[in-house]
C-alpha positions in Angstrom: 91.4 80.0 90.2 89.5 83.0 91.7 88.4 82.6 95.3 84.7 82.5 96.1 83.6 85.9 97.3 80.2 84.5 98.1 81.6 82.4 100.9 82.4 84.6 104.0 85.3 82.6 105.3 86.9 82.4 101.8 86.5 86.1 101.3 87.9 87.0 104.8 90.9 84.7 104.3 91.7 86.1 100.8 91.2 89.8 101.7 92.4 90.0 105.3 94.5 87.0 106.3 96.3 86.5 103.0 96.9 90.2 102.5 95.2 90.6 99.1 93.1 93.5 100.4 90.1 95.0 98.8 92.2 95.9 95.7 93.1 92.2 95.3 89.4 91.4 95.3 88.4 94.2 92.9 91.2 93.2 90.5 89.4 89.8 90.0 86.4 91.7 88.7 83.3 92.4 90.8 79.9 93.3 89.5 78.4 93.9 93.0 79.7 94.5 96.5 80.1 91.3 98.6 77.7 91.0 101.5 80.4 91.4 104.0 80.9 95.0 102.8 77.2 96.1 102.7 76.7 98.6 105.5 73.4 98.9 107.4 71.2 101.7 106.0 72.0 104.1 108.8 75.7 103.9 108.1 75.5 104.6 104.4 76.5 108.0 103.0 73.9 109.9 101.0 76.1 111.7 98.6 73.2 113.4 96.7 71.7 115.0 99.8 74.9 116.0 101.6 76.1 119.6 101.6 79.7 120.9 101.2 81.7 122.7 103.8 82.7 125.6 101.6 84.8 127.7 104.0 88.0 128.7 102.2 91.3 127.3 103.4 93.1 129.3 106.2 96.2 131.1 104.9 98.9 130.2 107.4 101.4 132.6 105.8 99.4 135.4 107.3 100.4 134.4 110.8 103.6 136.2 110.1 101.9 139.5 109.2 99.4 142.1 110.4 96.5 139.6 110.1 98.1 137.3 112.7 95.4 137.7 115.3 92.6 137.2 112.7 94.1 133.9 111.5 94.5 132.7 115.1 90.8 133.4 115.7 89.9 131.5 112.5 91.9 128.5 113.6 90.4 128.5 117.2 86.9 129.0 115.9 87.2 126.0 113.5 88.5 123.9 116.3 85.7 124.9 118.7 82.9 124.2 116.1 83.5 121.7 113.3 86.9 120.4 114.5 88.0 120.5 110.9 89.6 123.1 108.7 91.8 123.4 105.6 95.1 125.3 105.3 97.2 126.7 102.5 100.7 128.2 102.4 101.4 125.6 105.0 105.1 125.1 104.3 104.8 121.7 102.5 105.7 122.0 98.8 102.9 121.3 96.4 105.4 119.2 94.3 105.9 117.0 97.4 102.2 116.6 97.8 101.9 115.4 94.2 104.8 113.0 94.7 103.1 111.6 97.8 99.9 110.8 95.8 102.0 109.1 93.1 104.0 107.1 95.7 100.8 105.9 97.3 99.4 104.8 94.0 102.7 103.1 93.2 102.7 101.2 96.5 99.1 99.9 96.2 99.6 99.2 92.5 102.1 96.4 93.2 101.2 92.7 93.1 99.5 91.5 96.4 102.5 89.5 97.5 104.7 92.6 97.5 102.4 94.4 99.9 101.5 91.3 102.0 105.1 91.2 103.4 104.1 94.1 105.7 101.1 92.3 107.2 100.9 92.3 111.0 102.9 89.4 112.4 105.2 89.0 109.3 106.3 92.7 108.7 110.0 93.2 109.0 109.3 95.9 111.6 106.5 96.4 114.1 106.4 100.1 113.0 105.2 99.1 109.5 101.8 97.5 109.0 99.8 96.7 105.9 96.2 95.9 106.3 92.6 96.4 105.3 89.5 97.8 107.0 90.1 98.8 110.7 89.4 95.9 113.1 88.1 93.3 110.6 87.6 90.7 113.3 85.1 92.9 115.2 83.3 94.8 112.4 79.7 94.0 111.4 80.5 95.3 107.9 84.0 95.7 106.5 85.4 99.0 105.3 86.3 99.4 101.6 89.9 100.4 102.3 93.5 99.1 102.2 96.3 100.9 104.0 100.0 101.0 104.9 100.7 102.5 108.4 104.2 103.7 109.2 105.1 104.7 112.8 108.0 107.1 113.0 110.8 106.3 115.5 114.0 107.5 113.8 115.1 108.4 110.2 117.4 105.5 110.1 114.7 103.0 111.1 112.3 104.5 108.5 114.8 104.4 105.7 115.6 100.8 106.5 112.0 99.4 107.0 109.5 101.7 105.4 108.5 100.6 101.9 110.9 101.6 99.1 108.0 103.0 97.0 107.1 105.7 99.5 109.7 106.1 102.3 111.5 109.2 101.1 108.5 111.3 100.3 106.6 110.1 103.4 109.6 111.1 105.6 109.8 114.5 103.9 106.1 115.0 104.3 106.4 114.2 108.0 109.4 116.5 108.6 107.8 119.5 107.0 104.2 119.1 108.2 105.1 118.4 111.8 106.5 122.0 112.1 103.0 123.2 111.1 101.4 120.9 113.5 103.5 122.3 116.4 102.6 125.8 115.4 98.9 125.1 115.3 99.0 123.2 118.6 100.8 126.2 120.3 98.1 128.5 118.9 95.3 126.4 120.2 96.8 125.9 123.6 97.5 129.7 123.7 93.9 130.5 122.9 92.9 128.5 126.0 94.9 131.0 128.1 97.4 128.3 129.0 101.2 128.2 128.5 102.8 124.7 128.2 106.6 124.3 128.1 108.4 122.8 125.2 108.9 119.4 126.8 105.1 119.1 127.5 104.3 119.9 123.9 107.0 117.4 122.7 105.2 114.8 124.8 101.8 115.6 123.4 102.9 115.3 119.7 105.8 113.0 120.4 104.5 110.0 118.5 103.8 110.3 114.7 102.2 107.9 112.3 102.0 108.3 108.5 99.3 106.3 106.8 98.6 105.8 103.1 95.0 104.9 102.4 93.8 103.3 99.2 90.1 103.2 98.3 89.6 101.0 95.2 86.7 101.6 92.8 83.5 100.1 94.1 80.6 98.7 92.0 78.0 99.9 94.6 79.4 102.9 96.5 76.0 103.7 97.9 76.1 100.5 99.9 79.6 100.8 101.4 81.9 103.1 103.4 85.6 103.6 102.9 86.0 104.4 106.6 83.2 104.3 109.1 82.2 107.0 111.6 85.0 107.8 114.0 87.1 110.5 115.6 90.9 110.4 115.7 92.6 109.6 119.0 95.5 112.0 119.0 96.1 115.8 119.1 95.9 116.7 115.5 95.6 115.0 112.1 97.0 116.4 108.9 95.4 114.9 105.8 96.3 115.1 102.1 93.3 114.3 99.9 93.6 113.6 96.2 91.2 115.4 93.7 88.4 112.8 94.1 87.1 113.8 97.5 84.8 111.8 99.7 85.6 113.0 103.3 82.5 113.8 105.4 82.4 115.5 108.8 79.5 115.6 111.3 78.3 119.0 112.4 78.8 119.4 116.2 76.5 122.4 116.3 74.3 124.5 114.0 76.2 126.9 111.9 76.3 128.5 108.4 72.8 127.3 107.7 73.6 123.7 108.4 72.0 121.7 111.2 73.6 120.0 114.1 74.1 116.3 113.1 74.3 117.0 109.4 77.2 115.5 107.5 79.1 117.9 105.3 81.8 117.0 102.7 85.2 118.6 103.0 86.0 119.4 99.3 89.3 118.6 97.7 91.2 121.9 97.3 94.4 121.7 95.2 97.5 122.4 97.3 95.6 122.5 100.6 95.9 120.2 103.6 93.1 119.3 105.9 93.6 119.5 109.7 91.3 118.0 112.3 91.2 117.9 116.1 91.6 114.6 117.8 90.2 113.2 121.1 93.4 114.1 123.0 93.0 117.8 122.3 89.3 117.7 123.1 90.2 116.2 126.5 93.0 118.6 127.2 90.8 121.6 126.4 88.1 120.2 128.8 85.7 120.0 125.9 86.2 123.4 124.3 87.8 122.0 121.2 85.9 119.3 119.3 87.4 116.2 118.0 85.6 115.8 114.6 83.5 112.7 113.8 84.2 111.8 110.2 83.9 109.1 107.6 84.8 108.4 104.0 82.6 107.3 101.1 83.7 105.1 98.2 83.4 105.8 94.4 82.7 103.8 91.3 84.7 106.0 88.9 88.3 106.0 90.1 90.4 104.7 93.0 91.2 107.3 95.7 94.2 107.8 97.9 94.6 109.9 101.1 97.7 110.4 103.2 97.1 111.4 106.9 99.8 112.1 109.5 98.6 111.5 113.1 100.4 113.5 115.8 99.7 111.7 119.0 101.1 111.7 122.6 103.9 109.5 123.6 102.5 106.3 125.2 103.7 107.2 128.7 102.1 110.7 128.6 99.5 111.5 131.2 96.4 113.0 129.5 93.5 114.8 131.2 91.9 118.3 131.2 94.5 121.0 131.8 94.3 122.0 135.5 94.0 125.7 134.7 90.8 125.0 132.7 89.3 122.7 135.3 89.8 125.5 137.9 88.2 128.0 135.5 85.4 125.8 134.4 84.7 124.4 137.9 84.5 120.8 136.6 86.8 118.2 134.9 84.8 116.8 132.1 87.2 113.9 131.6 89.4 111.8 133.8 93.2 111.5 133.7 94.8 108.4 132.2 98.1 107.2 130.6 97.8 107.6 126.8 98.9 104.1 126.0 95.7 102.9 127.8 93.6 105.1 125.5 95.4 103.9 122.4 95.0 100.2 123.3 91.3 100.8 123.8 91.0 102.7 120.5 92.6 100.0 118.4 90.6 97.2 120.1 87.2 98.3 118.9 85.5 98.8 115.6 84.7 102.4 114.5 81.6 103.7 116.3 81.4 107.5 116.1 83.0 109.3 119.1 82.5 106.3 121.4 86.2 106.2 121.9 85.8 109.2 124.1 83.7 107.2 126.6 87.0 105.8 127.8 87.9 109.2 129.2 84.5 110.2 130.6 84.7 111.4 134.2 82.0 109.1 135.6 
């Protein structure tokens, strides 16, 4: 017998507690979005009136040629303004990217009970978590998304505990893309006029998470969001989009004919990866680089997948503006803290724009 999606407790237990997710609800057949997923008007995404961020992807292969300095400038400029950019010739095989999307669809296409074994509290490993929305217990309106999150510790642990449907391709994606992440981090730190030793960079990108996100078809996409407004907590995020699109970024400043505060869509470009700046990099740069506020819309035509890798500091890492920049700027715009404190705060609150950065404000 189908559960009642009109009753809030029944819906919450079915979707969240029992691990059926949004997909489990959609598979029962929905003609309209349940009330718990209807976003307040100010949080809805106006697809028809949004513009597109049409800058071409940055060709990373040119870092090895005569255009090296130009590419470095393009990367730094993007990090200083929008906080988002796309890259091509990034070292991750296009065939692997296609396999990743297939693996994500295969995982989420399983019966609910196969996915629910990875729910928090019952998962065979604390590094693997299947869930829905972000912090369902604290959200005024739930997000139209299911996910599997895999924290990397060792290859052996990943091969033992990550889901069979995706572990091999997810590991290969992590191995190849993290080389690119390190290169981009070194470029951005270098553009600040600072040199960090290898052990410090290891600490800043020493923790890695691979997520697979699934956004089921939605009967009323104009009323919902797949992910609410937020910035990422780490150094950099690498994102693989499928061909459906739906990722929107908020303009930090006026540029290219678009106004500050406008939301622009990051189009899906075949073979490209999206990179965005996280809160940690904004803090380290003393505000020069911008962690990008972003969100995701839903669609009524086809389910969507995206696969991000989050490169974040080790929990014990001390984070604060780099001393050389504080001396140069004459002010520390953020305080120093242990990253684990920031992470705990981030995961304890519902998405709310860049409010996560308040934790680091130098008050």
